[in-house]
Short mmCIF file of the C-alpha atoms (twelve columns), coordinates in Angstrom:
data_MODEL
# 
_entry.id   MODEL 
# 
loop_
_atom_site.group_PDB 
_atom_site.id 
_atom_site.type_symbol 
_atom_site.label_atom_id 
_atom_site.label_alt_id 
_atom_site.label_comp_id 
_atom_site.label_asym_id 
_atom_site.label_seq_id 
_atom_site.Cartn_x 
_atom_site.Cartn_y 
_atom_site.Cartn_z 
_atom_site.pdbx_PDB_model_num 
ATOM 1   C CA . MET A 1   -12.725 14.659  1.376  1 
ATOM 2   C CA . PRO A 2   -10.239 14.450  4.232  1 
ATOM 3   C CA . ASN A 3   -7.126  16.615  4.199  1 
ATOM 4   C CA . HIS A 4   -5.176  14.533  6.727  1 
ATOM 5   C CA . ILE A 5   -5.582  10.774  7.062  1 
ATOM 6   C CA . LEU A 6   -3.989  8.850   9.922  1 
ATOM 7   C CA . ILE A 7   -3.183  5.185   9.314  1 
ATOM 8   C CA . PRO A 8   -2.169  3.157   12.372 1 
ATOM 9   C CA . VAL A 9   0.144   0.287   11.439 1 
ATOM 10  C CA . ALA A 10  0.198   -2.612  13.905 1 
ATOM 11  C CA . LEU A 11  3.442   -4.578  13.832 1 
ATOM 12  C CA . ASP A 12  1.550   -7.868  13.694 1 
ATOM 13  C CA . HIS A 13  -0.718  -6.665  10.835 1 
ATOM 14  C CA . GLU A 14  1.663   -4.584  8.729  1 
ATOM 15  C CA . ASN A 15  0.515   -6.502  5.628  1 
ATOM 16  C CA . LEU A 16  -2.750  -4.478  5.782  1 
ATOM 17  C CA . ALA A 17  -0.893  -1.171  5.479  1 
ATOM 18  C CA . GLY A 18  -0.789  -1.295  1.681  1 
ATOM 19  C CA . GLN A 19  -4.542  -1.835  1.492  1 
ATOM 20  C CA . LYS A 20  -5.177  1.027   3.902  1 
ATOM 21  C CA . LEU A 21  -2.877  3.293   1.851  1 
ATOM 22  C CA . GLU A 22  -4.868  2.468   -1.301 1 
ATOM 23  C CA . ILE A 23  -8.071  3.489   0.482  1 
ATOM 24  C CA . ALA A 24  -6.407  6.690   1.702  1 
ATOM 25  C CA . ARG A 25  -5.289  7.564   -1.828 1 
ATOM 26  C CA . ARG A 26  -8.886  7.280   -3.081 1 
ATOM 27  C CA . LEU A 27  -10.302 9.371   -0.229 1 
ATOM 28  C CA . LEU A 28  -7.588  12.000  0.284  1 
ATOM 29  C CA . ALA A 29  -8.293  15.551  -0.887 1 
ATOM 30  C CA . ASP A 30  -5.930  17.099  -3.431 1 
ATOM 31  C CA . GLY A 31  -2.931  18.437  -1.556 1 
ATOM 32  C CA . GLY A 32  -3.776  16.322  1.500  1 
ATOM 33  C CA . ARG A 33  -1.379  14.263  3.532  1 
ATOM 34  C CA . THR A 34  -1.238  10.878  5.202  1 
ATOM 35  C CA . THR A 35  0.540   9.843   8.390  1 
ATOM 36  C CA . LEU A 36  1.567   6.278   9.187  1 
ATOM 37  C CA . VAL A 37  1.910   5.715   12.925 1 
ATOM 38  C CA . THR A 38  2.820   2.715   15.053 1 
ATOM 39  C CA . VAL A 39  2.138   2.581   18.765 1 
ATOM 40  C CA . LEU A 40  4.642   0.659   20.874 1 
ATOM 41  C CA . GLU A 41  3.387   -0.541  24.223 1 
ATOM 42  C CA . GLU A 42  5.523   0.653   27.097 1 
ATOM 43  C CA . ILE A 43  7.568   -1.886  29.024 1 
ATOM 44  C CA . PRO A 44  6.286   -2.244  32.612 1 
ATOM 45  C CA . GLY A 45  8.642   -0.902  35.263 1 
ATOM 46  C CA . PHE A 46  9.304   -4.285  36.833 1 
ATOM 47  C CA . VAL A 47  10.526  -5.634  33.464 1 
ATOM 48  C CA . THR A 48  12.954  -2.761  32.797 1 
ATOM 49  C CA . GLU A 49  15.040  -4.053  35.673 1 
ATOM 50  C CA . PHE A 50  15.981  -7.047  33.501 1 
ATOM 51  C CA . VAL A 51  16.415  -5.213  30.175 1 
ATOM 52  C CA . THR A 52  19.881  -3.959  29.274 1 
ATOM 53  C CA . VAL A 53  18.838  -1.544  26.474 1 
ATOM 54  C CA . LYS A 54  16.588  1.476   26.678 1 
ATOM 55  C CA . GLN A 55  12.960  0.895   25.660 1 
ATOM 56  C CA . ALA A 56  12.645  3.176   22.671 1 
ATOM 57  C CA . ASN A 57  16.026  3.016   20.974 1 
ATOM 58  C CA . HIS A 58  16.460  -0.053  18.738 1 
ATOM 59  C CA . LEU A 59  12.821  -0.987  18.281 1 
ATOM 60  C CA . SER A 60  11.684  2.539   17.368 1 
ATOM 61  C CA . GLU A 61  14.343  2.841   14.667 1 
ATOM 62  C CA . SER A 62  13.465  -0.590  13.278 1 
ATOM 63  C CA . VAL A 63  9.766   0.302   13.190 1 
ATOM 64  C CA . LYS A 64  10.501  3.652   11.515 1 
ATOM 65  C CA . ALA A 65  12.467  1.807   8.827  1 
ATOM 66  C CA . LYS A 66  9.462   -0.482  8.189  1 
ATOM 67  C CA . LEU A 67  7.135   2.520   7.992  1 
ATOM 68  C CA . ARG A 68  9.509   4.239   5.535  1 
ATOM 69  C CA . ASP A 69  9.405   1.089   3.372  1 
ATOM 70  C CA . ILE A 70  5.598   1.119   3.440  1 
ATOM 71  C CA . ALA A 71  5.514   4.847   2.577  1 
ATOM 72  C CA . ALA A 72  7.878   4.196   -0.351 1 
ATOM 73  C CA . ASP A 73  9.314   7.727   -0.147 1 
ATOM 74  C CA . ALA A 74  5.970   9.326   -1.058 1 
ATOM 75  C CA . PRO A 75  6.294   13.051  -0.277 1 
ATOM 76  C CA . ASP A 76  2.764   13.305  1.157  1 
ATOM 77  C CA . ILE A 77  3.260   10.493  3.703  1 
ATOM 78  C CA . SER A 78  4.868   11.128  7.064  1 
ATOM 79  C CA . ILE A 79  5.707   8.529   9.685  1 
ATOM 80  C CA . ASP A 80  5.801   8.457   13.454 1 
ATOM 81  C CA . VAL A 81  6.284   6.003   16.308 1 
ATOM 82  C CA . ILE A 82  4.645   6.708   19.667 1 
ATOM 83  C CA . SER A 83  4.223   4.736   22.867 1 
ATOM 84  C CA . GLY A 84  1.291   3.773   25.049 1 
ATOM 85  C CA . LYS A 85  -1.963  1.876   24.546 1 
ATOM 86  C CA . ALA A 86  -3.020  2.005   20.887 1 
ATOM 87  C CA . GLY A 87  -6.745  2.370   21.598 1 
ATOM 88  C CA . VAL A 88  -6.055  5.513   23.628 1 
ATOM 89  C CA . ARG A 89  -3.014  7.025   21.930 1 
ATOM 90  C CA . ILE A 90  -4.241  6.846   18.319 1 
ATOM 91  C CA . PRO A 91  -7.336  9.019   18.916 1 
ATOM 92  C CA . GLU A 92  -5.195  11.464  20.945 1 
ATOM 93  C CA . TYR A 93  -2.616  11.591  18.170 1 
ATOM 94  C CA . ALA A 94  -5.317  12.134  15.528 1 
ATOM 95  C CA . LYS A 95  -6.768  15.046  17.490 1 
ATOM 96  C CA . ASN A 96  -3.380  16.678  18.113 1 
ATOM 97  C CA . ALA A 97  -2.301  16.206  14.478 1 
ATOM 98  C CA . GLY A 98  -5.569  17.553  13.075 1 
ATOM 99  C CA . ALA A 99  -6.469  14.326  11.274 1 
ATOM 100 C CA . ASP A 100 -9.900  14.242  9.594  1 
ATOM 101 C CA . LEU A 101 -9.978  10.456  9.210  1 
ATOM 102 C CA . ILE A 102 -8.394  7.399   10.785 1 
ATOM 103 C CA . ILE A 103 -8.189  4.262   8.645  1 
ATOM 104 C CA . VAL A 104 -7.765  1.292   10.954 1 
ATOM 105 C CA . GLY A 105 -7.733  -2.424  10.203 1 
ATOM 106 C CA . SER A 106 -9.831  -4.940  12.065 1 
ATOM 107 C CA . GLN A 107 -10.060 -8.671  12.369 1 
ATOM 108 C CA . LYS A 108 -13.477 -10.282 12.036 1 
ATOM 109 C CA . PRO A 109 -14.891 -10.232 15.554 1 
ATOM 110 C CA . GLY A 110 -15.082 -13.363 17.613 1 
ATOM 111 C CA . ALA A 111 -16.574 -13.834 21.065 1 
ATOM 112 C CA . THR A 112 -13.371 -12.536 22.677 1 
ATOM 113 C CA . GLY A 113 -13.564 -9.304  20.669 1 
ATOM 114 C CA . TYR A 114 -17.104 -8.660  21.820 1 
ATOM 115 C CA . PHE A 115 -16.267 -9.061  25.497 1 
ATOM 116 C CA . LEU A 116 -12.816 -7.461  25.600 1 
ATOM 117 C CA . GLY A 117 -13.126 -5.005  22.723 1 
ATOM 118 C CA . SER A 118 -10.629 -4.640  19.919 1 
ATOM 119 C CA . THR A 119 -8.229  -1.799  19.236 1 
ATOM 120 C CA . ALA A 120 -10.385 -0.724  16.287 1 
ATOM 121 C CA . ALA A 121 -13.458 -0.538  18.529 1 
ATOM 122 C CA . ARG A 122 -11.568 1.488   21.128 1 
ATOM 123 C CA . ILE A 123 -10.341 3.907   18.465 1 
ATOM 124 C CA . ALA A 124 -13.856 4.288   17.020 1 
ATOM 125 C CA . ARG A 125 -15.308 5.041   20.470 1 
ATOM 126 C CA . ARG A 126 -12.657 7.604   21.412 1 
ATOM 127 C CA . ALA A 127 -11.853 9.374   18.134 1 
ATOM 128 C CA . GLU A 128 -13.213 12.867  17.530 1 
ATOM 129 C CA . CYS A 129 -12.828 12.441  13.760 1 
ATOM 130 C CA . ALA A 130 -14.264 9.898   11.327 1 
ATOM 131 C CA . VAL A 131 -12.986 6.313   11.540 1 
ATOM 132 C CA . TYR A 132 -12.918 3.943   8.570  1 
ATOM 133 C CA . ILE A 133 -12.624 0.325   9.739  1 
ATOM 134 C CA . HIS A 134 -11.148 -1.876  7.018  1 
ATOM 135 C CA . ARG A 135 -11.607 -5.653  7.127  1 
# 
């Protein structure tokens, strides 16, 4: 049973977070912990010229508030917001945090997913720990 489960929460699929937390609760070892993490894509340099607020300030705090709502003040759930490409940063984060398992959501694949690859597929290819893909 995993001692540390990482659950990526995509802003456009946050409704899956509750289902992924239920799975984590069934799989988590006694005394284990869960981390909810959202990855924010960085704003390209040429766009920052037209933006009047700093990249990480307002959005990061708003996302953290959503993650706190999902965690419902559970003492064994921590939250974090990081930046970069989700398919790369989530496996890196899992390795650095010592996660045993990543529970990631996935859409049913279509032709586009096969040719371009989905975030779940990228995480599964790069992760050094087990990956549970929930549909």
